[in-house]
N, C-alpha and C positions, 0 to 999 in steps of 0.2 A: 312505069315500072309498078308491079304490083306487089302487094303486101308480102306474097310467098318469096318473091325475087329479093325483097329488101332484107326478109329475114335469111336468106342465104347468104346476101352479102355480109350480113353481121356476123353470122355464124362462122363463115369463111375467114373473118378476120381483115377484110378488105374494108377501109373506110369508104362510104359512099356520100362524100359531101358531107353536110351536117347532120349527125346523128340526132334522131328524135329523143328528146329528154325522157319519154315515158312511151317506150315502143309496146304495143298492145300484146304483143306476143311474149314479153318477156316474163319468165315466172318469178314468183315472189319467194321468199325464204320460206314461207310457211306452205306453199303449194308443192305438192309432189311433182316431179317431172313425168316424162311419159313412161319412163320405165318403172315409176312406182317407188323409186328409192329417194334419196336426199336431194337437195337442191343443186342446180348445176353450178359448179366452181369455175370461175373464168380468171384468167390472169389480170393484174390490176392494169395493165396497158391495154386491155380489150376495149373497144369502143362502148360497150354497155357498161362497163365501168366508169370510164369518163364521161359518159353522158350523165350518170347518176350523180358523180361528183358535181358536174355542171348545175345540175338541178339542185344539189343541196347548197351549192354557193349562191344560186339565185334566191333561194328560200332565204338564206341567211341575209342576203342584201336586202331583200323586200322588209323582212322584219326590222332590220335597222332602220330603214326608211320610214317605216311606221312608227317606230320609237321617237325618231325626231320630227318635230312638227316643220312643215315646208308651205310655203306660199305658192300659189300658181304663178307661173312664170309669163311675163308679157311676150310680145313678139320677139323682142330682141334678147329673151331668155335672162331678164335682170331680176327676177322675183326674189330668189334666195338673198341676194345682196342687198337689196331694198329691205327685206324683212330683217337682215341682219343688222343694217344700219338703225332701223326703227328699235329693234331690241336694245343695240347699245345705246342709244339716246334714252330710252325708258330706263335701263339700269343706271345711267348717270344721273338722270332726274332724280330717281327713287334713293341713290346714295346721297345726293345732295339734300333731299327733303329729310332723311334720317338724321344727317349731321345737324341740320338746322333744329329739328325738334329735340335732339339730346342737347344742343347748346341752350335752347329755349328752357327746357326743363332744368337744367343746370343752374342757369341763372336765376329761375324763378325760386328753385331750393335754396341756393344761397341768399337770396333777397330775404326768404322767410327766416332762415337762421338769423341773420342780421337784425330783422325785427325782433326775434326773441331775445337776442341779446341786449339790444337796446332797452328793451321792456324790463329785463331782470336787473339791469343797470338803474333804470328809473326807479324800480321800487326800493332801492336801497334807502335807508334813512340819513346818508351822509350828505344829500344835497350835493351831487356831483355836478360840476359846470357842464354846460351843454357841448363846447369844446372838447373837454376831456371825455365824455361820453362818445362823441363822434371817433376821437382817436382810439379808444378803448374797445369801441365795437369792431374796428379794423384789426386790432391786435389779437383778440381773443379767438381761442380756436375750438373751444367746446361747441358740441351741437345739441345738448339737452340740456334741461334746467340746472341739474346737480353739477355737471361739469363747468357750467358757465358761471355758477354761483361761486364754486371753489376758486377758478380763475380770479374773479372779482375779488375774493378775499385776499388772494396773492398780490394783487395789484395796488390794492388800497394803502399798504405800509410804504410802499415805494413811491406812490403819488402824494403822500402826506395828507390822506385824506381819512376821515373817521377817527377811530379811536386809537390808531397806531400813530407814531410820529411825535415830534416835539409840539407842545401847543406854545402860543405866544405868551410872554410874561406880561401880567397886566400892571406891574410896578414899572416896567421899562419906558422910560420917557417921561414919567411924572417926577416932578421935583421933590427932593427931600421937605418934610414938613417944618423946616425951619430948625431942625435940631442938629444942625451941622456943627462944626467947631473942629478943633485941631486935634492933633494924635493924643495929646495929653489928656484931652476931654474923653476920647474913645478909650483910653486906657482907664480912666475912673469909671465910667459906665461898665466895662469890663469886669473891673474888680467889684463894682456894688453888686452887680448880677451874680457872680460867682462866689461871693464871699459868705453866703449862708450855706454852702453845700459843705463846708469843712466841718 
């Protein structure tokens, strides 16, 4: 078949096997036709139109393949599945490493805050026992010095440490100085102490 007969088959509307995606004699939209007028208008079921649509689809498919990385396939054609398995494994490893890093950073941050809390408690003048310091560090929620100091101030009266809370009576447990006696003796002492006020 010559190119002239091929052109005649296409123009007659009879398909001749597989149409060429880019026939050499096909006029473009910008080229004038033989008659010098506008480009040729063909129906959408014409072989040239279907060939052009097939070519456009082929270009889109090739662009999609270029956008997606692919690996060379082995003889069995397993390249893409092996690559996908490797990508999945790497994604899983990356996710687990991120989780481990975040956990380690969180743990380190919490340890630093606990050290700050313990240091702020140790700087107090109230001589807080070590067991109370350990428990208080686990209870405090502040993360900066001002918030930690405020919380410590709130806890000291509850713990009866420092200036808040009752203090022991130094007289408690000491015997009286021998000035004991009966109820009558107590009345006489009271009367003597208060008689000068009248």
